N, C-alpha and C positions, 0 to 999 in steps of 0.2 A: 832388103835381104839381110843386112846386118842386124836390124831390129828383130826380124823373125828368128835369126840364129840365136840371139840373146834370150828371147822368150823361150825357145826350145831348150836351151841350156839351163835356164832357171827351173823349168818344169822337170827336167831330168834330175836336177839336183834335189828338188823338193821330193820327188818320188824316191830317190835313193835314200834321203834322210828318213822318210816315213818307214821304208822297209828296214832300214838299219835300226831304228828305234823299236820296231816290232820284233826284230830278231834278237836284239841285245837285251832289252828291258822287259822282263816278264816277272810279274808278281803272281805267284802260284799258290795252289793248295793241293790237297791229296784226299783220296777216299779209299777206304778199305772196309773189310767186313768178313763175316763168317756165314757160309751156306750150310744149312742143316736140313734134315727131314723132320717129319712130325714127331719122331721119337727122340730127337736130339742128336742123332748120329750125323757126323760131318759127311759132306758129299764132295768127292774128288772129281776133277775134270768137268765140273759144271760150267756152262758158258755164261759169262756175265757181259752184258752189253750196256755201255754208258752213252747216253745221248744228250748233247747240249741243246736245250729247247730252242734258243734263239737262232742259232746258226745251223742246226742240224748235224753238227760234227759228231762222229761216232767213234768210240774206242771199245775194243773187245779184249777180254782177258778170260783165262781159265783158272779155276780154283786149283790149289796144290793138293797134295795128299792129305793135308789137314783141313781141307775145306775152306781155306782162306784165299781171298783175292785182294789185289792192291792196284790202284791207279795213282801214279805220281805225276807231278808237273801239270796239274790241271789249272786252267784259267778259272777264276771265280765266276759264278753265274748260276743259272737255274738248270737243273738236270733232271732226268728220269733214268731209272735203271731197270733193265730187263734180265731175268735169270731163267735159264732153262737147263734141264738135265734129262737124260733118257729115262723114261718111265715115270716122270713127274710132270704135273701141270705147270706150265710156264707162269711166271708171276712178273708183273710190271708195277714198279713203285714210281709215282710222280710227285712233284712238289718238293724236290730236294734242292735246297738253297746252299751252295757252297760259298763260303766267305774266305777272303784272302788270309793267308798265313794261319789258318785254323783247320787242322786236319779233322776229317769227319769219319764216322764209323756208321755203316748201315748193314745190319745183319738181316738175312732173309731165310725164311723157313718154307720149304717146298712140300706140297702134298702129293701123294700118289694119284696118278691120273688113270681113270678107267676109259675115258675118251679124250680126244684132243681138245684141250681147253686152255684158257688163259685167265688168270686172276689179276685184276687191276686194283691197286691200292692207292688212293689219292688222299694225301694229308694236307694239301695246301702248301704254299711256299713258306716253310718253316726252317730256320737255321738248325743245322745238325750239331749236336753237342760234341765237344772235343774230348774224347777219352783215349787219345793216342799218345800225347806227350804231356809234359808238366808245365807248359807255358801258361802264363796268367795274363788275361787281358780280354777286352771285349771287341767284337767286330760289329760294324754298323753297315747295314745294307742301304740301297738307294732310297727306299721309302723313309727310313729313319733320318738320313741326311737331309732330305727335303723338309721333314716335319720339325726338326730341331731348330730352335731360333739361334741365329748367329749374327754378330756384328758385321755389317757390310757383306753378308753372305760369304765370308771367308772360311773355307772348310777347315784349315788347321786350327782355327779357334775352337772347334768342337772337340779337339783332342784333349782339352783340359777337363772334360766331363767324366773321365775315367776314374774309378776308385784308385786311390793312392797317388793321384796327380794333383798338384797344387799350383795355381797360377797367382803370383804375387804382384805382378805389374811393377811399376817403378815410379818414383817421384822425380819429376823434371826439376832440376836444380834452379833453372831460370824462372819458371812460372809457378812452381810449387804444386802443379796439378798431376794427377795420376794419368798415366798413358801406358800403352803396350810397348814391349820391347825392353831393351837394356840401356844403361848408361855405358860410357866407354870404360868405366872402371869396375863395373859390377855386373856379373853374368848370372845372378841368382834370381832372375825374374820368374822362373818356373822350376818346379822340381817334380821328379817321378820317384817315389819311394826314397826321398832324401838325396837323390843324385843331382849333380849339377845340370843346369839347363843345356850347356854345350855338350853334354854327353849323350843326348838323344840322337837317334839316327832316323832320318826321314828319307823314304824312297818313293818315287812316283813311277809306277809300272816297272819297278825293279831298278830304276836309275837313281843315283845319288842326287838329291836336291837340297842338301844341308846348306845352311848359311854359315859357312866356315869362317868368314871374316868377322862377323859380329857375335856369333854364338847365341842368337836369339832363341828363346824358349818357344816351342810349338810354332816355328816359323819356317816356311819353305822359301827358297830364293825364287821359285817359280810359282806365281799366283795361279791357283786352280779354283774354278767356280763350282758351285754346288751342282749345276746341271751337267757338268763334265765328269763328275766322280760317280762311279758305280758303287764302291764300298771302300772302307778302310778299317784297319785294325791297329790298336796300340797294344803291343806286348809289354806289359809293365815289369815283368820279371821272368826269369828262367827262359830266355830266348834260345832257339835252336841254333845249331852251328852255321846254317846258311845265312842267318841274320847278323849276329856278331858285330864287329867293328867298334862298338862302344859299350860302356857299362850301364847306360841309361835305357830309356824307353826305345823300343823298336817300332817305328811308325811306317806302315805300308799303305799307300794310296793307290787305287786302281781306277783308271779312266774307263769311261763307257766305250762300247764298240757298236758297230752296226749289226743288224740282224737280218733275217730273211723278210721281215716286214718293214715298210717305210714308216718312220715315226719322227716326230719333231715337236718343238714347243717354242712359243714366243712369250717372253715375260718382261715385266717392268715392276720395280719396287720403289716406293717413294717414302722418304722420311721427311716430315715437315714440322713446323712449329705451332700447329693448330692448338694443341693441348699442353704446351710447355708453359710452366710458371716462370715468371721473371725472377732474376736474382735479387735478393733483398737490397743489397747496397746499390745495385744498378737501378732498381725501382726508386729508391730514395733520391738518387741523383737526378733522375728524370723528373720526379715530382718537384724538386727544388728549382729546376731550370724551366719548369713549365712544359716539359716534353711529354708526349704520350707514353703510356705504360706499355713498352714493347720489349719482349725478351730478346736476347742475342740470337742471331740467325744461325741455324745449322740445318741446311736442306741437302739431302743426299738422294740421288737418283741412280739406281742400278738397273740396267736393261740389257737384253740380249736375246739370242735365239740359238737353237740347236736342231740338228737334223741328222738322221742316220738311216741306213738302209743297205740293200744288197747291190753290189756291182755285178756279181754273178752268183746266183742262188747256190747256197751250200758251199761256196768256194771263196769269194772275196767280198769284203764289206767296207763301208766308209762311215765315218762319224765326224761331224764338224760342230764346233761351238764358238760363238763370239759373245763376249760380255764387255760392256762399257760402264763407266762410273763417272758421274759428274757431281761435284760438291760445291755448295755455296755456303760460305761461313763468314760470320761477322767477326769483328775484332774481339779479343778476350777483354773482359772488364778487369780493372785493377783498382784496389783501394789504397789510398795514400793520404797522409796528413799534409795539408797545404796551409799557407798563411791565410789569415782572415782578410776580408776586404779592407778593414781599417788598417791592418798591418801593411798590406800592399800599397795603401795610399800614403804611408809614412806617418800615420797617427799611432803613437806608441802610448800605451797605458800601463802604469805601474801601480801595483797594489802594495801598500805599506801595512 
């Protein structure tokens, strides 16, 4: 009975945490536009219905006296919009892809209807241009995240691909090799438009995930996998008031969610030494010692699975992702000047 009570308490705590995260952390976007007739006159009190394709969620608004409509606090995703007004043929636009922290504008023109009709405009899933504010930066959708190459499939590494962003890396003072991150005395491993790396602000679903202890550039304290991220945006300059907090880049990451259809994936990625060239000095040492020509080993395996779907259609959804990583790495090679064999044997030769 005690074990059963502990399990029940753990499940309740997990559910409470999930609902708390869902309610507190929200990375959102917005959509607005102008409704006009064929002559360019604005239409007041037209009904605008916005439908989230994956979950079936519906929001409805009316245009004001200037023919404008606005939807705020929208979750990023794929949408379609339906517009209707008395005496006009209803029109439905599909393939609207709303990205995080990137306000979108969709204007609609209605035609006079002689009979009850509906016009469907399908443009495919295309990102909508931001003509609403002065923020600069690019948003990446799920397909782009999957297709872009990244070291060890770490999503924050993709943030350095933005215009105006520079990743410098650092030199390890002990080994002299380049690696990611910072030293304890230098936080300039990356820069956005000249700003310090510790002035960037990273959020995951609206929650702060900055590495405040080290100030690493483009680094989140919570590792996120490519298969768990729906989209992200880096605002390189002119952030809006809701982002703020720091003078550098504003980085918004959004996780995937379940939809009305069950979907999932199983994946495995392998990095091996099949086509690796041996280091010159390591090869010379191996040849002198009669050893085979074998490069230093660095084998990396990344594997995982994800699944999402409905708990109750159009109401509640779930999404789960697991990812593991296993590395096998040989020792680093070092070059050094050592005494010759005769010197080690005590035979000293002097040249006059």
